[in-house]
C-alpha positions in Angstrom: -3.5 -62.2 68.7 -3.6 -65.8 69.3 -7.4 -66.9 68.4 -8.9 -70.3 70.1 -12.0 -73.0 69.3 -13.6 -74.3 72.0 -15.3 -77.7 71.3 -18.1 -79.1 74.1 -18.4 -82.5 73.8 -21.9 -84.8 74.3 -24.7 -86.2 73.1 -26.8 -84.8 75.6 -25.6 -81.2 74.7 -27.4 -81.2 71.2 -31.4 -82.3 72.8 -33.8 -79.5 73.4 -33.2 -79.4 76.8 -28.9 -78.9 77.6 -27.6 -75.7 76.8 -23.6 -75.4 76.2 -22.6 -72.5 79.4 -19.7 -73.6 79.4 -18.1 -72.1 76.3 -20.2 -68.9 77.2 -18.1 -68.6 80.4 -14.9 -69.8 78.5 -15.2 -67.1 75.3 -15.8 -64.3 78.7 -12.5 -65.4 80.0 -10.1 -66.1 77.2 -11.1 -62.2 75.4 -10.4 -60.8 78.9 -6.7 -62.1 78.4 -6.9 -61.1 74.9 -7.8 -64.5 73.0 -10.3 -64.2 70.6 -12.7 -66.8 70.1 -13.4 -68.3 66.7 -15.3 -71.0 66.9 -17.4 -73.2 68.9 -18.7 -76.5 68.1 -20.8 -78.8 69.6 -20.1 -82.7 69.1 -22.2 -85.8 70.0 -20.5 -89.2 71.6 -19.8 -90.1 67.8 -16.0 -91.1 67.3 -15.6 -90.4 63.8 -16.9 -86.7 64.0 -14.9 -85.9 67.0 -11.8 -86.8 65.6 -12.3 -85.0 62.6 -13.1 -81.7 64.5 -10.2 -81.9 66.9 -8.1 -82.5 63.8 -9.5 -79.3 62.2 -9.0 -77.1 65.3 -5.3 -78.2 65.7 -5.0 -76.8 62.0 -6.7 -73.5 62.6 -6.0 -72.4 65.7 -3.4 -71.7 68.8 -5.8 -72.7 71.7 -7.9 -75.6 71.2 -10.1 -76.4 74.4 -12.7 -79.4 75.2 -15.0 -79.4 77.3 -16.5 -82.7 78.4 -16.4 -86.4 78.2 -13.8 -87.3 80.5 -16.2 -89.6 82.8 -15.8 -93.1 83.6 -18.3 -94.4 81.4 -18.2 -96.1 77.9 -19.5 -93.0 76.1 -16.8 -90.7 77.9 -14.5 -90.6 74.6 -12.9 -87.4 74.7 -9.5 -89.2 76.4 -9.4 -91.4 73.6 -10.5 -89.5 70.6 -8.3 -86.6 71.6 -4.9 -89.0 72.1 -5.5 -90.5 68.5 -6.4 -87.1 66.9 -2.8 -86.0 68.3 -1.3 -89.2 66.8 -0.1 -89.7 70.8 -0.7 -92.7 73.1 -3.2 -93.1 75.9 -1.0 -93.9 78.9 -2.2 -95.3 82.4 -0.9 -93.1 85.7 -0.7 -95.0 89.0 -0.5 -91.8 90.9 -3.8 -90.5 88.9 -5.2 -93.8 89.9 -4.2 -93.3 93.7 -5.6 -89.7 93.8 -8.9 -91.1 92.5 -9.4 -93.7 95.1 -8.5 -91.6 97.7 -11.0 -89.3 96.9 -13.9 -92.6 97.2 -12.5 -93.5 100.6 -12.7 -89.8 101.9 -16.5 -90.4 101.0 -16.6 -93.7 103.0 -17.0 -95.6 99.3 -14.7 -97.8 97.5 -13.7 -96.9 94.4 -15.4 -98.8 91.1 -13.4 -99.9 88.8 -14.8 -98.2 85.4 -13.3 -95.3 87.6 -9.8 -97.0 86.4 -10.4 -95.5 83.0 -10.0 -91.7 84.3 -6.5 -92.9 84.9 -5.5 -93.0 81.3 -3.1 -89.6 80.3 -2.2 -88.4 77.0 1.1 -88.9 75.8 3.1 -85.7 77.0 0.0 -83.8 79.0 0.3 -82.6 82.3 -2.2 -83.5 84.9 -4.9 -80.8 85.8 -5.7 -81.6 89.7 -9.2 -81.9 90.1 -10.6 -81.2 93.5 -14.1 -81.0 93.2 -14.6 -84.5 90.8 -13.0 -87.3 90.0 -11.7 -86.6 86.2 -8.6 -84.9 86.1 -8.0 -82.3 83.4 -4.7 -82.3 80.7 -2.7 -79.5 79.6 -0.3 -79.9 76.2 1.1 -77.8 73.3 1.3 -79.7 70.4 2.8 -78.3 67.1 3.1 -74.5 69.0 -0.7 -75.2 70.0 -2.2 -74.8 73.4 -4.7 -78.3 73.9 -6.7 -78.4 77.1 -9.1 -81.0 78.3 -11.7 -80.0 80.6 -14.7 -81.9 82.4 -18.3 -81.2 81.5 -19.5 -80.0 85.0 -19.1 -76.1 85.5 -18.0 -76.4 89.1 -15.3 -78.6 88.3 -14.1 -77.0 84.8 -14.5 -73.3 86.1 -11.7 -73.5 88.9 -9.5 -75.8 86.7 -9.6 -73.6 84.0 -8.8 -70.3 86.4 -6.0 -72.0 88.8 -4.3 -74.0 86.0 -5.1 -72.8 82.2 -6.0 -69.5 82.5 -2.4 -68.4 83.7 -0.6 -70.2 80.9 -2.6 -68.8 78.2 -1.7 -65.4 79.5 1.4 -65.7 79.6 1.2 -66.6 75.7 -0.7 -63.5 74.8 1.7 -60.8 76.2 0.9 -57.6 76.2 -2.3 -57.9 74.6 -6.2 -57.2 76.6 -9.6 -57.2 74.9 -12.1 -55.9 76.3 -15.9 -56.0 75.5 -18.5 -53.6 76.1 -22.4 -53.9 75.1 -24.5 -50.6 75.0 -28.4 -51.4 75.0 -30.9 -49.6 72.5 -35.0 -49.1 73.2 -37.2 -47.8 70.6 -35.3 -48.0 67.3 -34.9 -51.1 64.6 -31.9 -52.5 64.0 -31.4 -50.9 60.6 -32.3 -47.2 62.0 -29.9 -47.8 64.5 -26.8 -48.6 62.2 -27.9 -45.7 59.7 -27.5 -42.9 62.9 -24.4 -44.2 63.9 -22.3 -46.5 61.0 -21.1 -43.6 59.8 -18.7 -43.5 62.8 -17.9 -46.9 64.1 -16.7 -47.6 60.3 -13.9 -45.1 60.5 -12.5 -47.3 63.5 -10.3 -50.6 62.9 -10.2 -50.6 67.0 -12.4 -51.0 68.9 -14.7 -53.2 66.1 -18.6 -53.1 66.6 -21.3 -55.5 66.0 -25.2 -55.1 66.0 -27.4 -57.4 67.0 -31.1 -57.8 67.5 -32.4 -58.7 70.8 -36.4 -59.7 71.3 -36.7 -56.4 72.5 -33.8 -54.1 72.3 -31.1 -53.6 69.9 -27.1 -54.5 71.3 -24.2 -52.4 69.9 -21.1 -54.8 70.8 -17.9 -52.6 71.3 -14.4 -54.7 71.6 -11.1 -52.9 71.9 -7.5 -54.2 72.1 -4.9 -52.7 73.5 -1.8 -52.9 75.8 -3.8 -52.5 79.0 -7.3 -53.1 79.9 -7.3 -49.6 81.1 -6.0 -48.4 77.4 -8.8 -50.6 75.9 -11.4 -48.9 78.1 -10.2 -45.6 77.4 -10.8 -46.5 73.4 -14.3 -47.7 74.4 -15.1 -44.8 76.3 -14.3 -42.4 73.1 -16.5 -44.4 70.6 -18.8 -45.5 73.2 -19.4 -41.1 73.3 -19.8 -40.3 69.8 -22.5 -43.3 69.8 -24.5 -41.8 72.3 -24.3 -38.4 71.0 -26.1 -40.0 67.8 -28.8 -42.2 69.8 -29.5 -40.2 72.6 -31.8 -41.0 75.2 -32.4 -44.3 72.8 -29.6 -46.1 74.3 -30.7 -47.1 78.0 -27.3 -49.4 79.2 -23.3 -48.5 78.5 -22.4 -51.6 80.2 -24.6 -54.5 79.3 -27.2 -53.7 82.2 -30.7 -55.0 81.5 -33.8 -52.3 81.8 -34.9 -53.1 85.3 -31.2 -52.7 86.7 -31.2 -49.4 84.9 -34.9 -48.6 86.2 -34.0 -49.4 89.9 -30.9 -47.9 89.9 -32.9 -44.5 89.0 -35.3 -45.0 91.3 -33.3 -46.0 94.3 -30.7 -42.6 93.5 -33.6 -40.2 93.4 -35.3 -41.8 96.2 -38.5 -42.5 94.9 -41.3 -45.4 95.0 -43.3 -47.4 92.5 -46.6 -49.4 92.5 -47.5 -51.9 89.2 -50.1 -52.5 87.5 -50.6 -55.5 85.0 -52.9 -57.3 83.1 -51.7 -59.2 79.9 -48.2 -58.8 81.2 -49.0 -61.2 84.2 -46.8 -60.2 86.5 -43.6 -60.3 84.4 -42.5 -56.6 85.0 -42.8 -56.9 88.8 -41.1 -60.1 88.2 -38.1 -58.3 86.6 -38.0 -55.7 88.9 -37.7 -57.9 91.9 -35.1 -59.9 90.1 -32.7 -56.9 90.9 -31.2 -57.2 94.5 -32.5 -54.5 96.8 -35.7 -53.9 95.0 -37.4 -53.3 98.2 -36.3 -50.0 98.6 -38.4 -48.7 95.6 -40.9 -51.4 95.0 -43.7 -51.7 97.5 -46.8 -53.5 95.0 -47.7 -55.1 92.4 -50.9 -55.9 91.6 -52.0 -58.5 88.5 -56.2 -57.2 87.9 -56.2 -60.2 84.9 -60.3 -59.6 84.9 -62.4 -56.6 84.3 -63.9 -57.2 87.8 -60.4 -57.0 89.4 -59.4 -53.8 87.4 -62.4 -52.2 89.6 -62.0 -54.1 92.7 -58.4 -53.8 93.5 -57.6 -50.5 91.7 -60.7 -48.8 91.9 -61.0 -48.2 87.9 -64.7 -47.5 87.3 -66.9 -49.8 85.8 -68.3 -47.6 83.4 -65.0 -46.6 82.1 -64.5 -50.3 80.7 -68.1 -50.6 79.8 -67.8 -48.1 77.6 -63.8 -48.0 76.6 -63.2 -51.6 77.0 -60.4 -52.6 79.2 -57.8 -52.2 76.3 -57.9 -48.8 76.3 -55.7 -45.6 76.9 -58.3 -44.3 79.6 -58.3 -47.9 81.8 -54.7 -47.5 81.4 -54.4 -44.4 82.9 -57.0 -45.3 85.3 -55.1 -48.6 86.3 -51.8 -46.3 86.8 -53.3 -43.9 89.1 -55.3 -46.6 91.0 -52.2 -48.6 91.7 -50.4 -45.0 92.8 -53.1 -44.5 95.6 -53.1 -48.0 96.8 -49.6 -48.3 97.5 -49.3 -44.8 98.4 -46.2 -44.4 95.8 -44.6 -41.9 94.1 -45.3 -43.6 90.6 -47.8 -45.7 89.3 -46.9 -48.0 86.5 -49.5 -50.3 84.2 -50.3 -52.2 81.0 -53.6 -53.4 80.0 -53.3 -55.4 76.2 -54.1 -58.3 73.9 -51.3 -60.3 73.6 -52.9 -63.2 71.8 -53.1 -65.8 70.2 -57.3 -65.3 70.6 -59.3 -62.4 71.9 -58.2 -60.3 69.2 -60.5 -57.8 66.6 -60.7 -55.5 63.9 -60.7 -52.7 65.8 -58.1 -53.8 68.6 -56.1 -56.6 67.2 -53.6 -58.9 68.8 -50.2 -56.9 70.1 -52.5 -53.7 70.8 -51.1 -52.5 74.2 -51.4 -49.3 76.2 -49.2 -48.5 79.2 -49.6 -46.0 81.4 -47.8 -44.0 83.8 -49.2 -41.8 86.9 -47.7 -39.3 89.5 -49.1 -36.6 91.6 -48.0 -33.8 88.5 -50.0 -36.1 85.8 -50.8 -39.3 83.8 -49.5 -40.2 80.4 -49.7 -43.1 78.7 -48.5 -44.4 75.6 -50.5 -46.6 72.7 -48.3 -49.3 71.0 -48.5 -52.4 67.9 -46.3 -54.8 69.2 -44.9 -58.0 67.2 -44.7 -61.2 68.0 -46.3 -64.6 69.7 -47.5 -64.6 73.0 -44.3 -64.6 74.8 -42.7 -61.3 72.6 -45.7 -59.4 73.1 -45.6 -59.9 77.0 -42.0 -59.0 77.3 -42.0 -56.1 74.6 -45.2 -54.6 76.6 -42.9 -55.2 79.6 -39.8 -53.5 78.0 -42.1 -50.6 77.3 -43.4 -49.5 80.2 -40.6 -49.9 82.1 -39.0 -47.7 79.5 -41.8 -45.4 79.7 -40.7 -45.2 83.5 -37.3 -44.7 82.7 -37.5 -41.4 80.3 -39.9 -40.0 83.0 -36.9 -40.4 85.2 -34.5 -38.7 83.1 
């Protein structure tokens, strides 16, 4: 099986406000044609470190893909350093310069002299056309390794890879396809999941299984290799089915779907409607539900009743209940769920109230205490949960628990 490395180049990617999304996208595309990504590296605009990184990658991998650093400015060093690492010259290409100049003319501008640097091509490399920008890409073979240089902007990089690079690499792979699947689990910890399913997945070398902890759920990543995508899917079906038998309804997604997508689909298929009343989550549940296209079919209304007065005024919660039991209590959560169901005239009313922190907790009601409730025309139920984490995590985990309560009712 071919192995690949991805090198993302640019000092901006090492700052806290920029993310290397190109590597994620490229990994998915490479996996899809049977190439396994073994390493991703982010390198700043540093000549020595980039040269060392490229040389190491060439020794280890059959495919090396570099993104970024092909612009016209002084800090765009990828062409120069890649040529040095490959022990090849940079050659001026008149055709590339003419194409770049024509692009500026079509924009009604003259080409700055600095852009002529982008016409420098590594000796022996094939130039990859860039209809969405001025930086051409490059593809070359070096000591049985495919070396690819791609521009950094995704709108330039993605079509270039799909049109010129992916077909070449797929031909190298031959009859091997890699298919991945993500199962999502709620309500169980990582160790509990592993304890239940390890006797199953450890019997397989193909598919391979990895268990990961997310902020409110466990992810089980399955990876299968086969001659065709259909055969790989069948391998995944067999293992996923056995895992489902062990975990039951704790698995809420079999192909990476989010909780809100799963809940939305069940509501839509059942023809049910939903209203949501939120206190500590501040509208997060409603936001998640409405992120799903088509959610207007089932989601009718959301109320953020943050204060006690809002709970009474907007949801009809008896103020005496709040006085006796407090806003964070089972009876108030149930009253909120019933209140939003009547107000929105929906099949289900879902509510959450709790203490997200970092302040506001007491000995009896500490930070992380959350009550969720669900009401329909048959009955109303609640759950009391204690959630770890900071304010952000408590709010997110509360929204996940609330949606999961609804999911299990819909099952």
